[in-house]
MARVEX-376103 format. One record per atom (N, C-alpha, C): x, y, z. Coordinates in pm, whole numbers, plus 50000, padded with zeros to 5 digits. Each point is the difference from the previous one (the first is absolute). Layout:
<sites>
XYZ;...
</sites>
This chain:
<sites>
512228786441352;499214990250096;500714986549989;500014996549869;500814987649963;501184998450058;500685012050004;501694998550047;499714997050171;499265007950047;499634996150171;499964987250021;499004993749920;499644987850020;501074989549974;500725001949913;501274993549963;501014997550128;500175015650024;500845000850115;499644993450147;498844999850020;499494995650123;499984984049985;499884995849870;500024983149974;501464995050047;501025009149941;501384997649996;500374998550163;499575011750062;500235002650141;499484988050096;499004994549962;499204988350066;500884986450013;500914999849890;500844989049985;501535000750094;500025013250046;501024998950087;500144995050142;501034995250046;499884994650123;499305008750108;500205016250008;499595007150101;498485004249965;499284991849922;498765004749971;498925000150133;499155010649975;499105000850146;500635005950131;501355003149965;500655005150129;500245014249992;499825008350126;500135013950008;500675001650155;501155008649985;500495006050114;500544990150128;500634989149946;500594986950102;501185007450025;500454997850158;501185002950028;500254990350098;501014991549988;500324989050099;501334994049953;500514991650109;501334995249970;500194984550043;500554991049938;500084985150066;501404994949942;500224990350060;501254992849988;499754985549917;500954997249944;500144985949935;501044992950011;499844987650110;501334992649991;499714985649968;500964992050015;500044986449936;501174992150047;499694987249991;501054988750006;501365002750102;499464999750124;500905000350116;500604987250027;499034988849999;500444987250003;500784998150159;499275004150087;500574997750143;500194985550033;501104996950049;500264986750024;500954993649906;500165004749891;500744994749895;501564999350027;500295008050077;501625000550030;500444988750097;500914992549971;500324989850113;500985006850128;500815009249967;500815007550098;499335008250081;499944998550128;499205010950084;500395014749967;501145003849975;500285013249957;499415006849878;499784989449900;499225004049881;498705001250030;499274990750092;498685000050033;499665013250072;500825003550099;499915012350064;499955012549901;500855000949907;500065009649903;498665001049924;499454986249959;498655002349920;498915004650102;499894997150115;499095004950111;500095016250006;501455002850013;499925014750012;499735008049870;500264994649893;499195005949884;498685001449997;499214988450053;498545001650005;499645011050111;500824998850108;499505011650120;500365012549956;500985001449906;500395016249951;499055002849921;499704991449899;499155004849910;498415006050034;499624989550114;498765004650069;500165011750076;500995004850065;500225010650084;500055013549891;500684997249879;500035010649897;498625003849949;499134988649991;498665003149955;499225007450090;500394997350131;499355009950093;500405010950002;501265004449985;500535014050007;499515006249876;499864994449892;499465003249876;498705005849997;499274992350120;498515001350017;499324996849875;500334987849940;499154994049884;498604996450046;499124998349909;498624997650032;499794984750021;500584993149916;500024984950008;501304993649929;499974989350044;501344990449944;499354988149915;500954999649904;499644986149920;501274989950025;499504988750006;501254989749993;499654988549907;500784996849887;499594993749904;500504986149987;499914991450130;500494987550013;501184997350061;500104989750035;501284992750075;500745009850098;499265005550110;500375006050101;500914987850080;499574987649998;500604990050058;500644991049909;500994992650031;500554989249893;499294987849995;498914997950110;499374987950002;498575004750064;499214988749965;498585005350054;499894997750133;500964993950094;499614998250120;501615002150062;500335014950048;501025004750013;500554993850151;501225003350053;500384997450128;499425010750086;499604996750132;499265006750100;500855014650033;501324997750003;500645011950021;499905009249907;499974997549884;499655009849877;498665004749999;499104991450030;498545004650002;499965009650120;500634997350110;499765008750119;500385016149948;501195000249946;500575014349965;499285004149883;499324993249915;499255008249905;498585003950044;499484992650092;498565002850052;500235013950073;501144997850064;500135015850106;500115010149912;500724999149876;500205012849924;498685002349915;499234990149971;498825003249938;498935006350107;500014993650112;499365009950105;500165013650014;501175002949978;500545014750007;499235008249882;500244993949877;499475004649896;498405002150023;499394990450028;498474998350020;499655012850103;500725001350125;499715010250083;500415016349939;500564997449903;500235013449923;499105002149887;498934992549999;498935000849900;500384998749855;500994991049986;500564996049865;499614986249945;499024998349933;499504986049946;501234993049927;499994988250015;500954991849898;499184990549935;500155001149862;499414990549907;500824991549924;499594987450013;500994989249954;499614989849923;500814993149926;499554988549928;501234988550042;499544986550000;500984989150004;501084997449879;501044998950023;500914998449898;500094984049960;501174999149922;500234984249967;500634993850127;500575006250081;500664994550122;499054998350122;499405010750015;499165000650127;498374995849971;500064993949885;498544991350002;500434985249969;499114993250059;500374983749996;498754993849916;499934990149941;499154991349906;498754999350073;500134997950147;498814996750077;499245013850016;500535010749980;499275012250010;500335006150135;500704992150093;500125004850138;501385009850007;499935011250029;501055010250008;499965010350119;501045003750034;500145009650119;499055016449991;500095000449865;499345011049969;498485000150040;499394988450011;498644999850040;499895002850161;501034994750071;500195001550144;500165015050026;500825008349904;500035013550043;498885007149965;499244996649894;498705005049963;499094999650109;499774986750067;499124998450083;500385006450128;501055006650013;500595005650136;499765017049961;499615002549890;499795012749923;501225009549970;501064991749984;501275006449984;500195002849849;499274994649910;500065002349855;498874995549940;499625002749865;498894994549923;500544994549878;499474987349959;500324992249901;498825007149887;500665005349889;499195005649914;499714990449880;500414986850012;499624988049891;498714995350037;499015006249956;498664994450054;499175001349859;499034988849991;499164999049900;498994986150011;499434998449891;499254988449995;500184996449849;499354984849993;500104995549878;498634996249945;499925003649882;498514998949926;499914983449972;498974997150053;499904983150004;499674996849862;499495007549891;499804997849861;501055001849926;500725010949994;501205003449924;501274993550046;499944998650149;501284999150049;501045009950000;499355012149976;501025009850004;500105006650133;501345008250034;500295004950136;499405016149995;499344999550083;499395016150018;500805006650119;500655008149981;500765007650112;499165008050072;500075004950119;499485011150078;500865009450039;499585013550007;500945010450038;500005001250156;501035003450056;500165005250145;500265014249997;498995007750060;500035014649995;500805006350120;501035006649980;500685007450099;499045009150060;499655001450136;499085007650033;500415015150023;501215002850018;500515014350006;500275006349854;500304993349901;500465005449860;498784996649897;499314989750036;499074994249881;500684993449913;501304996050010;500674992349894;499524984450001;499884995249869;499524986849995;500994991249970;500174989150077;501134989049976;499444987850004;500624992649904;499804984849985;501114995549924;500054984850008;501214995949960;500014984549972;501144992049965;499914986449995;501494993750055;499824989050066;501244993950100;500664996949885;501484996550042;501084994549930;500164985050040;500314992749887;500074986050052;501434994849903;500784990450051;501204998549929;499654990749869;501295001749925;499874993549885;498805004749888;499795011450026;498855009349903;498544992050019;500014992450101;498784992150046;498685012250009;500535009949996;498685013150013;499495003749853;500744993549905;499475004149853;498474998850000;499544990350032;498414994449986;499315009650051;500285005950124;499325010950065;499695010749893;500875004249951;500275013149908;498914995249867;500274985049936;499184995049909;498495003350002;499804996050136;498614999150015;499215011450094;500855012749966;499595012250078;498835005049919;499315005850072;498545009049954;500715013949995;499885006349875;500375011450018;499205012849962;498804996350002;498665010649972;500295009350109;499674993450137;499625007750114;501315009650032;501114993049987;500975005750034;500505014049911;499645000949863;500135007749917;499145013050021;498564995350036;498975009050014;500025008950137;500864993150102;499875006450122;500765016749979;499115008350082;500755013749999;500885001650120;500715013249973;501155004150125;501254993549990;500795003450084;501404997449997;500134985350032;500584993449898;500144983550015;501334994850009;500404992050079;501234991950023;499794984849987;500904995449895;499984985750012;501364993250038;499884993750086;501044990850047;500324985849955;501294998349976;500414986949903;501234994150073;500184989349985;501374992550039;500234991949879;500415003849897;500474988949896;500865007349910;500604994349886;501055003849928;499385007249854;500135012049993;499575004649867;500905003849899;499684996449892;501004996649885;500775016049985;498895009750015;500485013849939;500695008450120;500234994450141;500455004350082;501304994750046;500384987449900;501234990150060;501285007549970;501114999050091;501345007549984;500344988249903;501465005049924;500714993649917;500454987050057;500465001550102;500864987950095;498944987350021;498645005449997;499054987750017;499074997749877;500495003449859;499384999049896;499604984549964;500654991450076;499714985749966;498934994550079;499625008350104;498954995350097;498754999149963;498964990250003;498764999349955;499175011050052;499215005349901;499275013450036;498694996549935;499145011950030;498665001749923;499825015449972;499325000949881;499845014149939;499175008650113;500025012349970;499315010750087;498774999249962;499394994549886;498754998449966;499214991550071;500604991150079;499304993450106;499105008650112;500605011050019;499535010150101;498995007749951;498965001750103;498925009949977;500355013149943;499365006149902;500455015349950;499505010050082;500645011949986;499535013150051;500054998750159;500984995450064;500085003350120;501175013150033;499915006050109;500915009949999;501334998250042;500294989450088;501074994250039;499734984150031;501524994449929;499824985049996;501264998850103;499724993850115;501034997450107;500664984249985;501084998449935;500554987649966;500974995750121;500154986550004;500854992750072;500734988249938;500874994250059;500674985749941;501205001649933;500125011049912;501405002949952;500605010050098;501574996150025;500635007850102;500845008749909;499185008849922;500865010949942;499135012349956;500505010850037;498985012550003;499755002649857;498765001149969;499435001849870;498895008849999;499795009849890;498795009249984;499715000549859;498994997849954;499535002349869;498785007449962;499795007949902;498495005049978;499694993749874;498654992550003;499614993749887;498445006049968;499855001649857;498775005749980;498894991050037;498855006150056;498844992750021;500204992350138;501215000250044;500054994950138;500285010150113;501255006149975;500385009650094;501654997150044;500115004050140;501254996350060;500294986950053;500864992149945;500144985950068;501525001950033;500204992550143;501125001850090;500414986650047;501214996750022;500714992550104;500765007750056;499745000250153;501075006550094;501234994950013;500134986749960;501254990550041;499694997750141;501174990250049;500004994150140;500095011650082;499534998350111;499975012650112;501604996850065;500384989050002;501384998350045;500344988049900;501424998849945;500494988549932;499694988850044;499734987849944;499654987550025;501204988850005;501075005649936;501034989749943;501445006749980;501094992150000;501065007049964;500105007849891;499494996349881;500095005449882;499135013550011;499075000850077;499125012850007;500845008750107;500554995850085;500695009450080;501075004549930;500794993449916;501245004549902;499465009349907;498874995849925;499445009549892;499315013750043;499164999650129;499315011450020;500415007650131;500794989450084;500415008250126;498905003250115;498704999949967;499035005250071;498614998049911;498825000650102;498724998749911;499415014450020;498854999349949;498885015050000;498604997649995;499565010549984;498314998049967;499685013049954;498855000349943;499315012049925;499045006450091;500235015249989;498975011150062;499155005349899;498734998750006;499145005349888;499235009350049;500035012149960;499175012750035;499135003449890;498785000150052;498915002649903;499465015550035;500035007649871;499615013450019;498985004449899;498875000250030;498975002349907;499794990049910;500385002749846;499764989049902;501354997149952;500964997450087;501404995049952;500734995850123;501014990049972;500594995450110;501454996349985;500815004950092;501624999150010;500454987450063;500724993049940;500594987150040;501555002950017;500404997850125;501535001250046;500464986750081;501104994049923;500614988150089;501085006550092;499724994850115;500805002450130;500754988250049;501355004549966;501094990150031;499894998150164;500114986250027;500134996350173;501244994850030;500905009450002;501454993650051;500235001150145;499864987350053;500175000450165;501294994350050;501174997149894;501044998150038;501145001949851;501115003850069;501075002649875;500184987949928;500335000449875;500354986649929;501385003749915;501034989750007;501144997749909;500014989049921;500145001949871;500014987649925;501644999049933;500524987350011;501264995649910;499724990149910;500195002149876;499974991049918;501454996849925;500644989850058;501454998749958;500204988349906;500805002149871;500234991649918;501324993950048;499784986850021;501174993950061;500954989549891;499885002949870;500504994349924;501585000949976;500784989649983;501525001650025;500485003950141;499164997250076;500515001650134;499954991250111;500804999850097;500184986250070;499035005850125;499704990250094;499265003250122;500385011250083;501305000750006;500835006950075;499775015249955;500225000849872;499765014649948;498535006850014;499064988749965;498545003550038;499895004650160;500504992150071;499965003950143;500435015750012;501095001249946;500715014250009;499205011849949;499474997049892;499425011749899;498535002550087;499264989050072;498885003350049;500335006550111;500904997750084;500195006650135;500615013449961;500725003249890;500545014349977;498905009849933;499124991649951;498755007649922;499345009650118;499674990850103;499335006150119;500825006350094;501414998350024;500605005150104;499815013450045;499925011849900;499975014350033;498415003549982;499264991449990;498565004049979;499435000650158;498875009749998;499274999350141;498704991849964;500274988850062;499014989549991;499274994850120;500175010350078;499164997450141;498404998849972;499414991050055;498634997949998;499765000049844;500774991849912;499604999949873;499784985349955;499104999349913;499614986449933;501154999649888;500614987549985;501104999349907;499474987449916;499925000049871;499894987349908;501494999349914;500404987949998;501274996249930;499624987149889;500415005449866;499714989249912;501344997849928;500164988149983;501444994749952;499594992849858;500755005449898;499724992649861;501334996649956;500074992849885;501164995349922;500594985950046;501134998849949;500684987950020;501325002250074;500244993550129;501164998850056;501124995149920;501205005550017;501044994449921;500614986050081;499745000950110;500214986150079;499264999650142;499994988550064;499294997850094;498554999349972;499315000450121;498294996550006;499525011350069;498875003549951;498965008950058;500284999550160;499704989950059;500284996450137;501225004850057;501095003149914;501285004550057;499855011950038;499105010449962;500045015250042;499674998050136;500645008550071;499834998750137;498935009750054;498684998249972;499045007950032;500025005050136;500274989550093;499985002350142;500965013350038;501175001749939;500675011650036;499515013249944;499264996049891;499365013449944;498895004350063;499084992150043;499045004550096;500535005050131;500974994350049;500495006850137;500255013249985;500975002249893;500365012949967;498755011549983;499274994149936;498745009349953;499115003250117;499904989150075;499175001750123;500665009650111;501284998250009;500685008550086;500105013149954;499625005449877;499875012649963;498555005250019;499104990350045;498655005050054;499044995149914;500014993149891;499274995849900;498674993150057;498905002949979;498704993950052;499754984949952;500194998449881;499974986749928;500694997649878;500424988349963;500974997849879;499194988649925;499634998049886;499414991449913;501124997649885;500394986949963;500934998449900;499244992449896;500194997749860;499564993049907;501194995649908;500444987950008;500744990549904;499734992449891;498565000349967;499384993549912;500905003449843;500345008449986;500765002749860;501444999050026;500394994950096;501604997950016;500194985149973;501014998549921;500614985449976;501574999449998;500354989150002;501454994649988;500594993049889;501055003049956;500354995049893;500374984050040;499764993850114;500044987050019;498784993749967;498965005249961;498774995949984;499355002649877;499324992349920;499355000549892;498835010550027;499915010749905;498795007350014;498804994649965;498935001250063;498734994749957;499125011949994;499515002749866;499255010949962;498414994550010;499215009450096;498594995549982;499125016349970;498954997649944;499325011449961;499305007150128;500365012550024;499265007450098;498775002349979;499054997150117;498695000949971;499485001750151;498645005150000;499395000450114;499494987250041;500484995750127;499644986150061;498604994849951;498955008150010;498824996249993;499624998349839;500775005849902;500194996249867;500724988349976;500904996550059;500664987450005;499374988250015;499135002350104;499084988250051;498974996949909;499365011749929;498774998149910;500624992149899;501275002849925;500564995849903;500204983350009;500504998450113;500174983650041;498494992649995;499095008350058;498684993250011;499524999749845;500145008549943;499344998549866;500704989749901;501144996050046;500794989649908;499634986550031;499154996550103;499434990650054;498604998349988;499135009649949;498614998050018;499534990749888;498714996350042;499254990649899;500644983749988;500584997250126;500564987649999;498604990250025;499105006850048;498584992850006;499055011049950;498814993449966;498985009449934;498715002350104;500524998850101;498755005250121;499505011449983;500875011449962;499655014650005;500495005249857;499295009249966;500875008549874;501175006050054;500615003549895;501415004350013;500255011350094;499275010049971;499725014450065;499444997150170;499124992049987;499514995650144;500994992950084;500574990549934;501314992050072;500945011450068;500465009049894;501085007350043;499415009250130;498795004250005;499515009150109;500004992850113;499174986649996;500324991150109;501104999550083;501024995549899;501394996850051;500685012450085;499775011249927;500465012850061;499245005150126;498834996550002;499405002350138;500204990650129;500144987249948;500574991150093;501555002750056;500875004649904;501385006350046;499765008650109;499125013249970;499915009750095;499314995050108;499134991250037;499484993750102;501164993750084;500634991449930;501224992550067;501055008150039;500155013249948;501185008350051;499705006150099;500064991150122;499605007750152;500894993450086;499845003450122;500924994450110;499315000550132;499994992850085;499184998150131;500245015250070;498895005550038;499885012150034;500164999150183;500555014650044;500324999050146;498774995350084;500394991650081;498744995850097;499004987549933;500454997249865;499264990349930;500264987350041;499024989250023;500424987850036;500324991149866;500634991249987;500274991449880;498684996149958;499174994750099;498724994749936;499265012449926;499945012250091;499165010049911;500675003249886;501445000049990;500545003149861;499694992049886;500104986550043;499704990149899;498265003049931;499115002550138;498705001649963;499835012049899;500755011450023;499915011349921;500564996849871;500844993449979;500684998349856;498814990849911;499474989550073;499034991349950;498795007449953;499735010350078;498815007949994;500145006849878;501145005549961;500085011649916;500334991849859;500514987549995;500074990849868;498694996749987;499184995150090;498744996249970;499135009349923;499965013650056;499415011249937;500485002449867;501134999049958;500645000949886;499434989649901;500104989050042;499694986249922;498425000849951;499375004950114;498444999449969;499515008249890;500675011749964;499735008549894;500914995249877;499294995149883;500804993249921;501045009749907;499315014350011;500685010549930;500845009550081;500234995150122;501005008450105;499565011950060;498965005249983;499635014950029;499404998550134;500445005850115;499464996850118;498585007250013;499294995950086;498865008050021;500165014750065;499795009249928;500095012750017;499395005050116;499064989650055;499435003850165;501045001750069;501154992350002;501185001050096;500795012349999;500015006449876;500555012949983;499345013250063;499095000150017;499055009850040;498804997150053;499345005350104;498854998050090;498825000049924;500045009049891;498755002949919;499704992149906;501004989349952;499724991749897;499324988350041;499014996349925;499244988950054;500694986149988;499424989850094;500614986349983;499494992949893;500635003549878;499354992149874;501464996049946;500114988249914;501184996749926;499975008149887;501125004649971;500435007849899;500454993349896;499615000249882;500434991349859;500085013449900;501215004850007;500205011449889;500414994249885;500025010749881;500124992349869;501675001849972;500534990449958;501355002549943;500134998949872;
</sites>
């Protein structure tokens, strides 16, 4: 009898407690950043990745789809991008596949205005970052969104640039989340130390202990590197990586994006990463040390000459020190003409690591741009004592996020200035920089939030 009680007690601690005979499938996507590429051909590939992933989810007959932030690269995307996204989401809706989503650090704005709200109002997706603030304790109480078909229970927290979402986690009420029965999913858009890849080890992060325990699946976003770990008392934590690479380095390193398909069968689930290769990719990293611009030209052309590069995305990275001439002496025009003549879809080059003996080498420490920015800010803090040091840092970071915007399509200069002034005013109104969570989700009451730091 005592053994039976002990076993039942231990089973109650598992993420699958209270569950029997569950059978369903869902997809987990993140970090598409539609609109991030400047070149139209790369924008087209990014959109193709989104459409292909949605079509594959329909073909696999998933029961629902999760998108863990940054479907757009800005809170107010271009109209042509929005038109294509809404068309595809309508197809998903017509197939009776719900899309559950949270805002990421890019498609959320300090004012709380995001295109995700528009898509939700149109019935094309469901924002699961919902809850309320306890006026006495100032704690954030999240509520669950229950999928009607599978009865899966989903909740999550939005992402914000510069780890400004940290306070949400620090003030998160955990009791109701832990006690809830059923298959539970927690969506997040932040950097977890336990899931960071080695090449991002210097990026600021927070521990997994910030998250609520005993969820079945933790659907992450923000880190553009696929990762999956199993942690006791938590369960399965994942980053699917970017649905499509967002910059030269990501194209060069990964070649394509991907997403997860999770199959739940009774009291266990299978997590499978699905590569999304929408175009072939060829990469060339050429050491140009002790070579002239003419030799570099020849070696690049010779490398690709006998390859089948029709409809291929090509990345070329040049490193080292030329023995004569300058980087600009390399005839890239001729290289591009030859490769495009062979049918290449698009070519990208990177010469940041290429130098000439004619110039003195200047070494700078490689780091994430946001980290460099924060280091510079920290060096100049407390030149006045109006705020405490940590508060001043949060204010400056939030102001930089608010000011990092451009005039939107169809927006007048007057409206643009008004929008910027309103966002700055909202930030400065709160001494500790945390926006009213009522702008994040409709269920949050209109009260000022003063979380503990």
